[in-house]
Structure formats: structure tokens, C-alpha cells
N, C-alpha and C positions, 0 to 999 in steps of 0.2 A: 328513664325508659319512656318512649314515645307511645302514649296510649292509642292515638289514632293509627299509627303504623301497626301496632299490635292487633287492633281490630281488623284492619285491612288484610294482614297476612293470615290471621286466624280464619276469617270467613272465606278467603280465597282458597286456603288449604282444604277446608271442609267441603266447599263446592266442587273442588277438583277430584275428590275421592269418591263422590257419589255419582253413579251412572244413571242415565234416564230409566233404564230397566229396573234398577233397584228402587228408584223413586216412584215407579209406577206410571211413568209417562210413555205415551205412544210416540215413537219416532218414525220418520220416513227415511227413505234412501238418501245417499249423499254422505260425503266425508265431513265429519265434525271437526271444528277448528279448536276445540278445547277438550281435554281429557275427561272432564266430568260434566257437570251441569253448566248451562249458560246462565248468565245473570237473569235473563227474562224467564227462564224456567224456574229458578229459585223463587222469583217474585210471584209467579203463577201459583206455585205450591204454597207459598206463605200468604197469598191473598192480598198482596200489595202491588202497587205499580212498579214497573221496571225502574223508573226514575227514583222512586223512594228507596228501593232495595240498593240501587247503585250508590246512593248517598250513604246508606248504612255501610256498605262494603268499603267505601272510601274512608271510613273511620268516624263518621258522624252518628253516634248513638245518643246524643245529648237529649233529644226530644222523643226518643222511641219509647212507646208504652210497653208495659209488661205483656199485654195481650199479643202485641206484635212479636216480642221476643219469644213468647211461647209458641207462636205460629212458626217462627224460624227454627225453633228447636225441633218441632215436628217435621218441617219441610226437609231439614238437613239430617234428620234421624240421629240426633245427638244423644250420647249416653249421659248419665248423671253428672260425671265429672266435667264433661264438655259443656253441659247446660249451666252448671254452676259457674264455670269460667266465663261463659258469655255474659251472664248477669253481672259478674264481677267487673268485666271490662266495661259494661254499660254504666255501672255505678261510678267507675273511675272517670268515664267520659262526661258524666252528667254534673259532677261537682267541680269546684275550683281546683286548679292544678296545685298539687301539694309538693313542696320541696322535700327532698330526701331527708330523713331524720333517723337518728339513732334510737332504737328501741331498747328498753331494759332487757338485759340478757337473763334468760330463765336459769334458775339455780335449782339444784336437786335439794329438796327439803329433807329434813331428818326422817320423815315418814317414808318418803320415796327411797332414800338410801337404805332404810331398814328393809323395805320391800325387796329391793335388789339383793341384799345380802341373804334374805330368807329363801330366795329362789336358788338354792344351792345346786340342785340337780338339773337346772335348765339354764342354758346360756342366755343371758339377758343384757342388753345394751340400751342405754337411754341417750337420746339425742334431742337437741332443740329444733326449732322450726327450720333452720337452714342446714340441718344434719351435722352440726357440731356435736361431738361426743361429750356428754356431760356426766355420765355415770355408767357403771357396769358392775357385775359381780365377777369373781375370779374366773368362772368358766366362760363368761362372755369375753373377757380379756384374752383368755387362752385360745378361743375360737377365731378371733380376728386380730392376729398379730400385726397386720398392716395398720390398724387403727390405734394400736397401743405399742409404739416402739419402746424398747427397753431404755433407750438413751434420750428420750425426749417426751414432749407433751403429747397427749392423744391427738389424732389427726381428724380433720373434717372428712366425713365419708365421701362427699362429692369430689373433694380434692384428691382423695385416695384413688377413686375410680379413674380420673382423667389425668392425673399428674404423676402417678406412681406406676411405672412400667410393670411392676410385679403383680398388679391387680389383674392383668390379663391372664396370668398363669394361675392365680389364686381362684378367681371366679371362672368356672368352666363355661358358664353362659354369660361371659362378660358383657357382650353387647346388649343383651336383654336387660341385665341389671343396670348398666350404665344409662340406657334409654329411660328406664324407670326413674332413675335419679333426676334426669333432665325434666321429665314430665312432672315430678313432684315440685321442682323449683318453678316450673311454668305456672302451675296452679297457685303457688304461693305469691308469685309476682302479680297475678291477676287480682288476688285478694288485697294486696297492699303494695302498689308500685312505688311507694315512697320509702320502703324499708331500706335503710342505708346499708346495713350489713349484707342483705340479700343482693342488692345492686353491685356491691363491691365484689362479692363472690362470683356472680354471673359475669361481670366484666373481666375478672381474672381468668376464669375458665374459658371464656370466649376468646380471649387473647392468646392463651397458651395451648389450647386444645382444638384442633380442627374438627374432631368428632363432636365435641360439645357444641361448637359454633354451628355446625351443620344441623344437628338435631334440635338445637334451640330454635333455629329458624323454621323448623317444621311445625312448630306450635302444637305438637301432640300433647294431650292432657289425659291422664288416667290416674285413678287412685290405686295405690299398691299397698294395702294394709295386710295382705295375706298372700301366700304363694309358696313357691319352692326355690331353694337356692342349691346349686351344685358347686361345691368348692373342692379345691385340691390343697389340703392343709399340709404345711411343711413337716409336721410331726406325725400325724396319723393317716395321711393320705386322703383319698377321695371320699366325700360324704355327700349325700343328698338329704337336705333338711327342709322341713316345712317351717314357715315363719308366720307369726301373728304379731300385729302391731297394736299396742294398747295406747289410746290417746288419754292424756291427763290434762284436760282443759284448766283445772284448778291450779296447775303447776306451771302456768305460762306457756302451755302448748307443748310440753315435753312429751316425747313418744318413747315407749319401751317396746323393743322388739325381742321376742323370745323365739327359740329355735328347738325343734324336736325332730327325732329320727323315728322311722317306723320300727316298732318293737321287733326284735329278732333279726333285723337286717344287718348287713355288713356295716352300714352307716351307724347303727345303734352300737355295734361293737367298737367302732372307731371313736364314737362319742364317749363311751365308757372309758376307753383308754385315755382320752383327753381329760376326762373327769378325774381320773387317778393322777395324771401328770400335773393338773392344775391345783391339786390339793396341797401342794407345797405352799408355805406361808408367803404371801405377797402383800405389798403395801396397798392400802385402799386408795381408790381414785374416785370415790363416790361424790366428790364435790370438786369438779375441775372446770367449772363454768367460765373461768377466765380465759380458756383456750379458744381458738377460732379455727 
């Protein structure tokens, strides 16, 4: 991954989305040649020279101080995820170029496996940093059949979104969920551009999916640790579920996502039906970290 190119595309995208009016700048008549702010306007808002900001936007963050980065955060009105991503890109640009390397794959510990099994009434799915499924409870497996095929290993969530045509029927708001998946991978790439498994996944998806390739190039970054999912389950039909993601830093970055339905709603009834259906004995997959 080219860190300079990432910086250039990220800053250009941020500048393009912010109008002078939203930035609090006074503009005069005449047609503007750019959809958002000009480089000199960003420089003015950040309190640096146009030449200095231009150098930054061309990917050179190697000598940029934290105070200037914070000024840029304010000038471009970045949210927390975007701010963190900018600092991650700056850190990557400041140090020596690192070759891609294989990181140890996170495994579900016995304690985490016990936690998943204890959460019997709540669908729970555990994933590693690149959204490879590494554990679940029976209700979690029943809720997401695309991730747990009966005749094979569990599937990487990002691959499922972009490489399985059934995902667009399963997720009623497929584009929103798919864009969130791209955004999460973008954030991760900024944190560690040398992650070999991540780069392989991004390369595969960019090659095989036009949607992924387009949205990856948009450099949108957001955190998605809670929200709503609307799904069309093949057994119990449509459900609207809220999700919360629990981070487990002590377990190598494993994330557990849990799903709930509003009490008394049709979605709650559907989830109850799925709960009864999933009560049938199934083999445990609480330690499947060898999959990708």
C-alpha cells in the first residue's frame, strides 16, 4: 500500500466534501472550479502557507507536527475516526517503510469461548481484526447462515458482503452495511499498512468487486461499533436488529458483535422462532481461527 498516495487521496476527498459556507468562509461571485474547498482555503483555515499544505496533500507528512495536524482536523471538520486515521497516516509516513508481514492470528481463548456459549439468548459472533469469523454461539450461527455454511468453513464477513450474491438479498440495507465494512478495513489499513493478511484481503476484494474498489478509493472512514441491521432471514423472514460490538484487546483484537430485537416487536417474535430452531444440537465452532 502506497502511504503517500493514501494521504493524497484522503486529504483530497476531505477537501472536496467541505463547502466554503460550511467552513465559514466568505465567497464572492463567480464559478468555482472545484466542488469543495481550494487548497489555499484549507491552508488559510489551518493557518499554514498554501505551499506547505500543498506539500502535505501530495503525501508528505513526514515533518508535519501534531499541532499542524490538529489544525487540519479543525479546518476540515474531521470526526474522531477521520482524525485518528489522519494521525495514523502521518505516523506511517514519518517512519521507515515497512515490508508487509504476517501477524499472529488471534484465537478464541477458553474464557471467550465460555462467554459466547453463556450468551445463549443473544446472537453473538466473534471476528478478528480483518473480519474473519473466529467464534460464535448457536444463535449467532443460526442468524448468519452465509457466514456459517453447512458444508464448509466459516466465511470472512467482508468476502461474504462482496463475493456472495446472496448477501444483497440477506441484508436489506446491503450498501450501507457493505460501505461500513470497507470503512472498517480502511481504518485498519491506516493503523498498520504492513499487515499482510489485510493487504491480501483488500487486494482480492478490489480485484473481484467493482463496488469494493470504488468505495475503497473514496477513503471514507467511520467507526461502526453499534447500529441497526435489517436482514431477510431465509427461515424466519425479515428482522430489524440492533447490534453492539465489544472489543477484546487482551484477546488480540477480537470483536464480539451481539444482536437484539425490540421487545414485543415482530422482529422479537422472529428471533424467538430462530432461537427455538437453533436449540437443536450443533457442533461447536468456538475455535476456528485457522480459517480466513
